[in-house]
C-alpha positions as CSV (number, residue, x, y, z in Angstrom):
1,X,15.0,-16.0,2.6
2,X,18.0,-16.9,1.1
3,X,15.9,-15.5,-1.9
4,X,15.2,-12.8,-0.2
5,X,18.9,-11.7,0.6
6,X,19.8,-12.9,-2.7
7,X,17.4,-9.6,-4.2
8,X,18.1,-7.3,-1.8
9,X,21.8,-8.3,-2.7
10,X,20.9,-7.1,-6.1
11,X,19.2,-4.2,-5.6
12,X,21.9,-2.7,-3.3
13,X,24.3,-3.7,-5.9
14,X,22.3,-2.1,-8.9
15,X,22.5,0.7,-6.7
16,X,26.2,0.9,-5.8
17,X,26.7,0.6,-9.2
18,X,24.6,4.4,-9.8
19,X,26.5,5.2,-7.7
20,X,29.6,4.7,-8.7
21,X,28.6,6.0,-12.3
22,X,27.6,9.8,-10.4
23,X,31.3,9.2,-8.2
24,X,32.4,9.2,-11.6
25,X,30.9,11.9,-13.4
26,X,32.6,13.3,-10.8
27,X,36.1,12.6,-11.4
28,X,35.5,13.1,-14.7
29,X,34.7,16.4,-14.3
30,X,37.7,17.3,-11.2
31,X,39.8,16.0,-14.0
32,X,38.7,17.8,-16.5
33,X,39.3,21.1,-14.1
34,X,42.3,20.3,-13.4
35,X,43.8,19.6,-16.9
36,X,42.2,22.8,-17.7
37,X,44.6,24.9,-15.8
38,X,47.6,23.2,-17.2
39,X,46.1,23.2,-21.4
40,X,45.9,19.9,-21.1
41,X,42.6,18.1,-22.6
42,X,40.5,15.5,-21.7
43,X,39.4,13.9,-24.7
44,X,36.5,11.7,-24.5
45,X,35.2,13.3,-21.3
46,X,32.1,14.5,-21.8
47,X,31.1,11.3,-23.8
48,X,32.4,9.7,-21.0
49,X,30.1,11.9,-18.5
50,X,27.3,10.7,-21.1
51,X,27.4,7.0,-20.5
52,X,27.6,7.4,-16.6
53,X,24.6,9.3,-16.9
54,X,22.8,6.5,-18.4
55,X,24.0,4.3,-15.9
56,X,23.1,6.5,-12.6
57,X,19.8,6.6,-14.0
58,X,19.5,3.1,-15.0
59,X,20.5,1.5,-12.3
60,X,19.2,3.0,-10.2
61,X,15.9,1.8,-11.4
62,X,15.8,-1.5,-9.2
63,X,16.4,-0.4,-6.0
64,X,14.8,2.9,-5.6
65,X,11.4,1.2,-6.5
66,X,11.7,-1.4,-4.2
67,X,12.5,1.7,-1.3
68,X,8.6,3.7,-2.9
69,X,11.2,6.5,-4.6
70,X,9.9,6.3,-7.6
71,X,6.7,8.3,-8.9
72,X,3.6,6.8,-8.1
73,X,0.5,8.1,-8.7
74,X,-2.1,6.5,-5.8
75,X,-4.8,9.0,-5.8
76,X,-7.1,6.1,-7.1
77,X,-5.2,3.5,-5.8
78,X,-5.6,4.9,-2.2
79,X,-9.0,4.6,-1.8
80,X,-9.4,1.1,-2.5
81,X,-10.3,-1.8,0.7
82,X,-7.6,-3.6,0.8
83,X,-8.9,-6.5,-1.3
84,X,-9.4,-4.6,-4.2
85,X,-6.1,-2.8,-3.7
86,X,-4.0,-6.3,-3.9
87,X,-6.1,-7.0,-6.4
88,X,-5.4,-4.0,-8.6
89,X,-1.7,-3.8,-7.5
90,X,-1.4,-7.0,-9.3
91,X,-2.6,-5.9,-12.0
92,X,-0.6,-2.6,-12.2
93,X,2.9,-4.8,-11.3
94,X,1.5,-7.3,-14.2
95,X,1.2,-4.2,-16.7
96,X,4.6,-2.5,-15.3
97,X,6.5,-6.1,-16.2
98,X,5.3,-6.5,-19.5
99,X,6.1,-3.0,-20.2
100,X,9.8,-3.4,-18.6
101,X,10.2,-6.1,-20.5
102,X,9.6,-5.1,-23.7
103,X,12.2,-2.3,-22.6
104,X,14.8,-5.1,-21.9
105,X,14.2,-6.7,-25.2
106,X,14.7,-3.6,-27.2
107,X,17.1,-2.5,-25.7
108,X,19.6,-5.6,-25.5
109,X,18.9,-6.3,-29.0
110,X,20.6,-2.9,-29.4
111,X,23.4,-3.9,-27.6
112,X,23.7,-7.2,-29.4
113,X,22.9,-5.0,-32.8
114,X,26.2,-2.5,-31.6
115,X,28.2,-5.7,-30.7
116,X,27.5,-7.0,-33.9
117,X,28.2,-4.0,-35.9
118,X,31.3,-2.7,-34.2
119,X,29.7,0.7,-33.5
120,X,31.9,3.3,-31.9
121,X,30.9,7.0,-30.9
122,X,31.4,9.9,-32.6
123,X,33.2,11.5,-30.2
124,X,37.1,12.6,-30.3
125,X,37.5,9.0,-28.4
126,X,35.6,6.1,-30.4
127,X,34.6,3.9,-27.5
128,X,32.8,1.0,-28.5
129,X,29.1,1.4,-27.9
130,X,27.8,-1.6,-26.4
131,X,29.7,-1.2,-23.5
132,X,28.1,1.6,-22.8
133,X,24.9,0.5,-23.6
134,X,24.9,-2.5,-21.0
135,X,23.9,-0.1,-18.5
136,X,20.0,0.0,-20.2
137,X,19.1,-3.6,-20.1
138,X,21.3,-4.5,-17.1
139,X,19.5,-1.5,-15.0
140,X,15.9,-2.5,-16.7
141,X,16.0,-6.2,-16.3
142,X,16.7,-5.5,-12.3
143,X,13.8,-3.1,-12.6
144,X,11.6,-6.3,-13.9
145,X,13.2,-8.6,-11.3
146,X,12.1,-5.9,-8.6
147,X,8.4,-5.7,-10.0
148,X,7.9,-9.3,-10.3
149,X,9.2,-9.3,-6.8
150,X,6.7,-7.1,-5.6
151,X,3.8,-9.1,-8.1
152,X,4.7,-12.4,-6.7
153,X,4.3,-10.4,-2.8
154,X,1.0,-8.9,-4.1
155,X,0.2,-12.7,-5.0
156,X,0.7,-13.7,-2.0
157,X,-1.3,-11.1,-0.2
158,X,0.9,-8.9,1.3
159,X,2.0,-5.2,0.5
160,X,4.3,-4.3,-1.5
161,X,7.6,-3.1,-0.5
162,X,7.2,0.1,-2.2
163,X,3.6,0.6,0.2
164,X,5.3,-0.7,3.5
165,X,8.2,2.1,2.8
166,X,6.4,4.6,2.0
167,X,3.8,3.8,5.0
168,X,7.2,3.8,6.8
169,X,8.2,7.4,6.3
170,X,4.8,9.1,6.5
171,X,4.8,6.9,10.3
172,X,8.2,9.0,10.6
173,X,6.9,12.2,9.7
174,X,9.1,12.4,6.4
175,X,6.4,13.8,3.5
176,X,9.4,14.4,1.4
177,X,8.7,11.5,-1.7
178,X,4.9,12.3,-1.2
179,X,4.2,15.2,-3.8
């Protein structure tokens, strides 16, 4: 129970970081608009906005995965019986875990390399690039934890949270996530 609360808190905090990134984009755009009225430039605003876009996308991955909001193709798996479906879910989650683990590995290596060479942005403000690049391995790492969380759930014979969330939405008549 403690582990479940800790994992849910991790997913929520990651989503909150994504929301803060979106708010940061909004704040930068509003500041640019306000400063433009007085002829004052906002150096580095484009770079900051780009960094925050990456952060908003990567930090949201784990939370949206658990809620069943990521794109999922269920045409084949929907036809399986309960036991076959769990086996298929486990196989797909194992493959997803391997792929996302690979992404975490390489993005973490990129951050480390940027840190080691003191890589800087080429824009009007020479930001250290390893700092905004951290969003990629951290966000993908949270997604990896979420995938492993669901993998263990499936191995225990239960439905993954993203399936339960989709079924709950369908029971309420909300088919907005189903395309």
